N, C-alpha and C positions, 0 to 999 in steps of 0.2 A: 727265791729263798726269803727275801725281805717281806714279801706278801704273806708267806707261810708264817713267819714270825709274828706279823701283825695279827693274823688269825689266832695264833696261840695266845697272844696277849688278851684278845677279846674273850677267849675261852677261860683264861685264868681269872679275869675280872668277874665273870659270871659265877665261877666256882667260889671266889672270895665273897661275893655278895650272898650267895645261897648257903654256903658252907656245906654243900652236898654235891658230889659228882653227878648223881642221878638227876637231881633237880636242875643242875646246869645243863645236862645233856638234853633234858626234856624242853627247856626253854630255847635252846639253840638248835633243836632238831637234829641232834647227833646221837651216836651211841655212847654209852658210858665209857667203853674202852677207847673210843676216839678222843673223848674229853681227857681221859687220863693220859693218853699218849701226847696230846698237845701240851699239857702242863709239864709233863716230864721233859719234852723236847725244849721247852722254854727254860726250864731250870738248868738243863745241860748247856744251853747256849750262854746263859748268864753265869754259870759256874757256881750257883748257890741254891739252897733250898728255899722255896717260897711258901710251901705248905707243910704242916705237920699232919700226917694221916694216921688214923687209927681205924679199927673196924667199925667204930660207931660215930666218929666225928672227924671234921677237918678244921684245922686252925691255921692262922697265918703266923709265920715266923716274923721276927723283927724286920728282917730284910724284906719279907713278903709284904708286911704292912707298909713299909716305906715305898715299895714298888707299886703297891695297889693305889696309894694316895696320888702318886705322880702320874701313873698311867690313867687313872680315873679322870683326872682333870684334862689330860690330853685327848682322851677318847670323847669326852663331853664336847670339847671344842670341835673335834672332827665330825661328830654327829650333827652339831649345829651348822657346820659348813655344808654338809650333805643336804640338810634340810633347806638351807638357804638356796643352794643350787637347784634343788628340785622345785622350789617355789618359783624361782626366777625362770625356770624352763617353761612355765605356763603363764606367767604373769609379766606383762610389759614393765620392765624396771631397768634402772641403771642409766648411765650417761649415753646420750645419743648425739653424736657430732655430725652436723650437716654443713657442707660447704656449698654456698650458693651466691649468685649475684645479688647485690642489694636491690636491683630493679625487680627481682622476683619475690624477695622477702615482703615488700610492702603490699603488693596486691594479692599474694597467695597465702603467705604464712600469717602476717599480722592480723587479718580479720578473724581468723579462726584459732588464734593462739590461746585465748582465754578458755575456750571450750576444750581444747586439747589438754591444757594443764589441769583443768577440773576433772576430766575423764581419766587421765593417766598421771596421777600425782606422784607416782614412784619413778617416772622418767625425768631425768635431768636433760632438757633439750638445750644443746649448745649450737647456735647458728652462727657460723663464721661467714660474713659477707665478703666475698672475694671475687673480683672480676677476671682473675687470671684463669688459665686452664690448669688448675691444680691437679696433682697426682693424689687422689684421695687415699689410696692404699699407703703410699709412702709417707704421707703426712698424718696418718692416723685418724681419718674420717670414716664414719660408718657409711656415708652416702654423699653424693653431690648432686647439684642441679645445674644443667647446662642445656643449650639447644641440642636437639637430637643428632644433628650432623656432626657434633664434636665429641659425642660419646663413643668410647672404644667398643669394638664389636664383642669383646669378651665380657662386657658388663650387661647386667639386666637393666632394663629401662622401663619406667612407668610414667605416663603423662601426668604432669602437674598443671600445665597451663595450655590453653588452646592455641591454634596457629596464630602467629604474630605477623602483622603487616609492618613493613619498614618504610619510613618517610625520609626524604631529604628536606631539611627546613633551615630557616634562619630568621633573624629579626627583620622587620620592615626596613629599618635603617640600612641594613646591609644591601638589600635589593636596590634601594635608592642610590646607593653609592656604586654598586658593581653590576646592577642589572639582574634579571631573573633568567636562569638557564632554561632553555626550551627543550633541549635533548640531553641525555646523560653525557654524551661526548663533549658537551660544552663545559663540563666540570673541570677539565684540564686548565681552563682559563680563570678558575675561581680559587679563592682561599678556602680550603676544606680543613676542618678541625678533626684531626685523626686520633684514634685510640691506639694505645700500646698496652698489651696485656702482660703485666709482670715484666720479666726480662725477655719475653718473647718478641716476635716480630710485630710491626705496626699493622693495624687493620686498615690498609689503604687501598683495598680493592673492593669497591662498592658494587653490589649486585643489583641488576635491573632485568626487566622482562618486557618484551614486546609481543605482538601477536605471533611472530614467527620464532622467536628464540629467547633464551635467557643468556645474559652475558655480564661481564664485569668491566668496570672502568677504574683504572688506576688513578688515584687522585693525589694531590700534593697540597701542602699548606704550611703556614708559618707557626702553627700551634699544634702540639702533641700533648695529650693528657692520658691518664691511666684510670680515670674515674668517670662514670656516666653522668653523675651529677655535675661534675666540673665541665664536662663537654657541653651539657645543656646550658649551664650558666654562661659559658663562653659564647654560645650562639645567641642567647638572649642579649648579651652585651654587644651584639653585632660584629663579633670577631670573625665570623665565617659561616660556612654551611656545615651541617652535621647530618649523619646518617644514623637514624635511631628508631627503635621500636615505637610504634604508635602510642601504646599505653604509657610509655615512659614520659613522653612530652605532651600528653593529652591536655594537662592543665594549662601549660604554657600556650598551646595552640588555642584553647578555649578563651584565654584572656587576651589573645591577639599579640602576645609577646613573641611568638614564633609563627611563621607562615610556611606551609608546605609548598613544595614545587615538584615538578616532574611527576605529577600524580598519575599520568598515563603509563608510567614505567615501573610502578611499585611491584615489589615481590613479597611473597608471604612464606614464612618459614613454618616448619612443623610445630613449633612451639617449644616449651621447656619440659624436660624430663628429669625425674629423679632416677639416678643410676647408682648401682652398687654391685659388688662382686657376687657371683652366683651362690657362693656358700653362705652369704649373709641373709638370704631370703627367709630362712627359718627363724631368724631372731625375732622374738615377740615384740621388742621395742620398735624394730624397723617395720614390722607388719602393722603395728598400731599407727605409725606415722603415715604409711601408705594409705591405710584405710581412711584416715581422718582428712588427709589433704589432697589425695589424688583426684577427687571429684569436686574440689573447691570451686572450680570454674567451669565445670561441665555443663 
């Protein structure tokens, strides 16, 4: 019923503009009788006459003039809303919220950020650097970036970063003080700097591989942090051993501030993936982000 009344208002506005039922009918693609019936139904609903009709002309009553002025403004705003929605349906625009670890932002997003902004000026890209396993739907994000193995199965995932190798490393001063572990099992006798993700559990099971198998070693230590940069800084300060992606500590290794050990037992993950709900894949702004960044490190 409400949609029918809205259609009747549109018909009335056209009649009021043209001052002829036949002209309004032609512009709306309706019959003259349908136009007349729509206006009559609207008048009955309002309980007042909007038009004065003669055999030769149509004029607005005082009430009709006031209704025309108010309804014209509202319909103009509605048409503008429709036009804006149609434009956004094909043009990447609007706020795009991405939840990702800081260690991914620097090598993947930062180098191509300027070209993305230039190419898609109507997208407001909001990158929230977060090392926790955030629920992107609950927290209002369009997409997230995480290692493939942590992405829920009901999400779509697109690779953003190639496979990642993980290193165990510390400062030379630590090795001088505590010795260099030769096998992963020896880590139980070392001080390991452990990560805690948000309010979740500690990441204290480090993964390794040998020729025969892949396995985990549960480590302990006197320092727990919730930030990768803090973990790296603690290791540079000789506070203990860390388990970290190679690209994250590459600069410290190159400068000799950190030295890797257990190199014969390193594992490689699938890399980092952009993930999002299946219904979001048609969003132009998200498609633009995928197209621009998914091959940044290919």
